[in-house]
C-alpha positions as CSV (number, residue, x, y, z in Angstrom):
1,M,45.1,145.8,-13.9
2,K,46.7,143.1,-14.0
3,K,49.5,141.3,-12.0
4,N,52.7,142.6,-13.7
5,F,51.5,145.9,-14.1
6,F,51.3,146.0,-10.1
7,S,54.7,144.6,-9.7
8,R,56.0,147.5,-11.3
9,V,54.0,150.3,-10.0
10,F,54.3,148.8,-6.3
11,V,58.0,149.1,-6.3
12,T,57.4,153.0,-5.2
13,L,54.9,151.7,-2.9
14,V,56.9,149.4,-0.8
15,S,59.3,152.4,-0.3
16,V,56.5,154.7,0.6
17,V,55.5,151.8,3.3
18,L,59.3,151.3,5.0
19,L,59.5,155.0,5.5
20,T,56.3,155.4,7.2
21,C,55.8,152.0,9.2
22,S,54.7,153.5,12.0
23,C,51.6,155.1,10.4
24,S,47.9,154.0,10.6
25,G,46.8,151.5,8.1
26,N,44.6,154.3,6.5
27,T,47.6,156.6,6.1
28,K,50.0,154.1,4.6
29,L,47.7,153.4,1.9
30,K,46.7,157.0,1.3
31,L,50.6,157.9,1.5
32,A,50.9,154.7,-1.0
33,V,48.5,155.5,-3.8
34,S,49.8,159.1,-3.6
35,A,53.1,157.9,-4.8
36,V,51.3,155.4,-7.7
37,D,49.6,158.6,-8.7
38,A,53.0,160.8,-8.9
39,Q,53.6,158.6,-11.3
40,C,50.8,159.3,-13.7
41,P,49.7,159.7,-16.6
42,Q,51.6,155.9,-17.5
43,S,50.8,153.8,-20.5
44,L,50.0,150.3,-19.8
45,S,49.4,149.1,-23.2
46,I,48.7,150.3,-26.7
47,A,45.0,150.2,-25.4
48,M,45.0,151.6,-21.9
49,E,46.8,154.3,-19.9
50,L,46.6,155.1,-16.2
51,T,45.8,158.5,-15.7
52,H,45.2,159.5,-12.2
53,A,45.1,157.1,-8.7
54,S,43.2,158.8,-5.8
55,Y,42.1,157.7,-2.1
56,E,38.4,158.8,-1.9
57,N,35.9,157.8,0.9
58,N,38.4,154.9,2.3
59,T,38.4,153.7,-1.3
60,V,41.5,153.7,-3.6
61,V,40.5,154.5,-6.9
62,Y,42.3,154.1,-10.4
63,Y,41.0,155.9,-13.7
64,Y,42.2,154.6,-17.2
65,T,41.5,156.0,-20.4
66,V,41.0,153.4,-22.9
67,D,41.7,152.9,-26.9
68,E,38.1,152.1,-28.0
69,D,39.7,150.5,-31.2
70,Y,40.9,147.9,-28.8
71,V,38.6,148.0,-25.6
72,N,34.9,147.9,-26.1
73,I,33.4,149.8,-23.0
74,D,29.9,148.5,-24.0
75,N,31.1,144.5,-23.8
76,M,32.9,145.2,-20.3
77,T,29.4,146.7,-19.0
78,A,27.6,144.0,-20.4
79,N,30.2,141.2,-18.7
80,P,31.0,142.7,-15.3
81,E,31.5,139.2,-13.5
82,A,34.2,138.5,-16.4
83,Q,35.8,141.8,-15.7
84,K,35.8,141.6,-11.5
85,N,37.0,137.7,-11.7
86,S,39.4,138.4,-14.1
87,V,41.3,140.8,-11.3
88,L,40.6,138.5,-8.6
89,A,42.2,135.5,-10.2
90,M,45.0,137.9,-10.6
91,F,45.2,138.6,-7.3
92,Q,44.9,134.9,-5.8
93,N,48.6,134.3,-5.9
94,P,50.1,137.8,-5.6
95,D,53.9,138.8,-5.4
96,A,55.6,140.4,-2.5
97,N,54.7,144.0,-3.5
98,T,51.4,143.4,-4.7
99,K,50.9,141.6,-1.5
100,T,51.9,144.4,0.2
101,F,49.0,146.3,-1.2
102,L,46.5,144.4,-0.4
103,D,47.4,143.9,3.3
104,M,47.3,147.4,3.4
105,V,43.7,147.8,1.9
106,I,42.5,144.7,4.2
107,E,43.8,146.6,7.0
108,A,42.1,149.7,6.3
109,K,39.1,147.8,5.4
110,A,39.1,149.7,2.2
111,D,37.6,148.9,-1.7
112,V,39.7,149.3,-4.6
113,R,37.4,150.8,-8.0
114,Y,38.7,150.7,-11.3
115,I,37.2,153.1,-13.6
116,Y,37.6,153.2,-17.2
117,K,37.0,155.7,-19.6
118,G,36.6,155.6,-23.6
119,K,38.9,157.9,-25.2
120,T,36.7,158.9,-27.7
121,S,33.0,158.3,-26.9
122,G,33.4,159.2,-23.0
123,K,31.9,156.0,-21.8
124,E,32.5,154.7,-18.4
125,F,32.5,151.2,-16.8
126,S,33.5,150.5,-13.3
127,T,34.1,147.6,-10.9
128,T,34.9,147.7,-7.2
129,L,36.7,145.0,-4.9
130,T,35.7,145.3,-1.4
131,A,38.2,144.5,1.1
132,A,36.3,141.4,2.4
133,E,36.1,140.0,-1.2
134,L,40.0,140.9,-1.1
135,Q,40.7,138.9,2.0
136,E,38.5,136.0,0.8
137,N,40.3,135.9,-2.4
138,L,43.8,135.7,-0.4
139,K,42.2,132.8,1.6
140,K,41.6,130.6,-1.3
141,G,45.1,130.2,-1.9
142,A,47.3,129.8,-4.8
143,T,45.0,129.7,-8.4
144,T,46.7,127.4,-11.1
145,S,47.6,128.2,-14.1
146,S,44.7,126.9,-15.7
147,E,42.3,128.9,-13.7
148,K,44.1,132.1,-14.1
149,L,44.0,131.2,-18.1
150,S,40.7,130.4,-17.9
151,A,39.5,133.9,-16.1
152,A,41.6,135.6,-18.6
153,L,39.7,133.7,-21.2
154,A,36.6,135.2,-19.8
155,S,37.7,138.3,-19.6
156,T,39.1,138.9,-23.2
157,N,36.1,137.4,-24.7
158,S,34.1,140.1,-23.1
159,Q,35.9,142.2,-25.7
160,M,34.9,140.1,-28.8
161,P,34.2,140.8,-31.6
162,L,36.6,143.1,-32.1
163,D,37.3,144.6,-35.8
164,T,41.4,144.9,-36.4
165,G,40.1,147.4,-39.5
166,S,41.8,145.4,-42.2
167,G,39.1,142.5,-43.0
168,I,39.8,140.5,-40.2
169,V,37.3,140.2,-37.2
170,L,38.6,138.4,-34.0
171,T,35.4,136.8,-33.2
172,Q,36.7,134.6,-29.8
173,V,39.3,133.2,-28.1
174,E,39.5,129.7,-27.5
175,D,41.5,126.7,-25.5
176,C,41.7,124.0,-27.9
177,G,44.3,121.8,-25.2
178,D,47.8,122.4,-26.6
179,V,46.9,125.7,-28.3
180,V,45.0,128.9,-27.1
181,F,43.7,130.0,-30.4
182,Y,42.1,133.6,-31.7
183,L,39.4,132.7,-34.1
184,A,39.6,135.2,-36.5
185,S,37.0,135.9,-39.4
186,V,38.3,137.0,-43.1
187,N,35.7,138.7,-45.0
188,D,36.5,136.7,-48.4
189,E,38.4,133.7,-49.8
190,P,40.8,135.4,-51.5
191,T,42.2,137.0,-48.5
192,L,42.0,133.7,-46.5
193,K,44.3,132.2,-49.6
194,M,46.4,135.0,-49.4
195,I,46.9,134.3,-45.7
196,S,47.5,130.8,-46.2
197,A,50.0,131.4,-48.9
198,N,51.8,133.6,-46.8
199,A,51.6,131.4,-43.5
200,A,55.3,132.0,-42.7
201,T,55.3,135.7,-43.3
202,V,52.1,136.0,-41.2
203,K,53.6,134.2,-38.5
204,E,56.7,136.5,-38.6
205,N,54.5,139.6,-38.5
206,I,52.7,138.3,-35.6
207,V,56.0,137.5,-33.4
208,N,57.1,141.1,-34.5
209,S,54.3,142.4,-33.1
210,I,54.3,140.7,-29.7
211,K,58.0,141.5,-29.6
212,T,57.7,145.0,-29.6
213,L,54.5,145.5,-26.9
214,N,55.7,147.5,-24.6
215,G,52.9,147.8,-21.8
216,A,52.6,145.0,-19.1
217,V,48.9,144.8,-19.3
218,D,49.6,143.5,-23.2
219,K,52.0,140.8,-21.9
220,V,50.1,139.3,-19.1
221,F,47.4,137.6,-21.3
222,F,50.6,135.6,-23.3
223,K,52.6,134.7,-20.3
224,L,49.5,132.9,-18.7
225,I,49.5,131.0,-21.9
226,V,53.0,129.8,-21.2
227,E,52.6,129.3,-17.7
228,A,49.7,127.3,-18.5
229,G,52.0,124.7,-21.0
230,K,50.1,125.8,-24.0
231,G,50.8,127.8,-27.3
232,L,49.4,130.3,-28.9
233,G,47.4,130.3,-32.1
234,Y,45.3,132.3,-34.7
235,R,42.9,130.2,-36.6
236,Y,41.5,132.3,-39.7
237,S,38.2,131.2,-41.4
238,A,35.9,132.5,-44.3
239,E,32.3,131.9,-45.4
240,G,31.8,129.3,-47.4
241,V,35.7,127.7,-46.7
242,D,35.6,124.4,-45.4
243,E,39.4,124.6,-44.2
244,P,40.7,127.2,-42.0
245,V,44.2,128.6,-41.8
246,D,46.0,127.8,-38.7
247,I,49.1,129.9,-37.6
248,I,50.7,128.5,-34.6
249,I,53.3,129.7,-32.1
250,S,54.4,126.8,-29.8
251,N,54.9,127.3,-25.9
252,A,58.7,127.5,-26.5
253,E,58.5,129.9,-29.2
254,L,56.4,132.1,-27.2
255,Q,58.2,131.8,-23.7
256,E,61.5,133.1,-25.8
257,I,59.6,135.7,-27.5
258,L,58.5,137.0,-24.2
259,G,62.0,136.5,-22.9
260,E,60.6,134.1,-20.2
């Protein structure tokens, strides 16, 4: 739900607004949301799809289906403030299209609700932003890159641990100064040694996986890392082994990968 997603989706919204500029705030918002819904379903990442958008009882509602191999609904439910703060951080320095959307929501005194439903379990998590919260959020002014990254880290960590299914469990994401590290627990020492012996290949595979991301949501976190002037790292460790194995992608490399 993130800044790049709204920039892309609300290109249509702006066109609708320009064509209906004499309408009331509520009517503008209803038409804009209908335009978004017409684009659904829309894949936002490997883990998430926007399935429906509606305007109900003066509330803009976005319905998402999430792949529970990547998104843990229980963790989201256990960390509601982290989810809300992550969205608010993205909205503090909006581009023109997103600002148009926020202005319409505030003018209509509407709420915005995000509903996430697990594809397999059917479990749901929702978070709601009121017009008053959005207005107060905008008054705070531009959020620094560091503050955006901090909010994103909290949101990402609310999804941990994450089992990759290959004997490696991502346990945490940590800002270690110049590098933001994914901390990864490896199930045994031989696997860790294999990672160490093939570090160049492991890095190449990580780079290629980032290059092939086709959803805006996938790239937001990495772009925040770039904006904060940091590199991206993966720190692999195994029980009983003192020295971890670090795979690091520098800030310059990450910029090039993302096409920044």
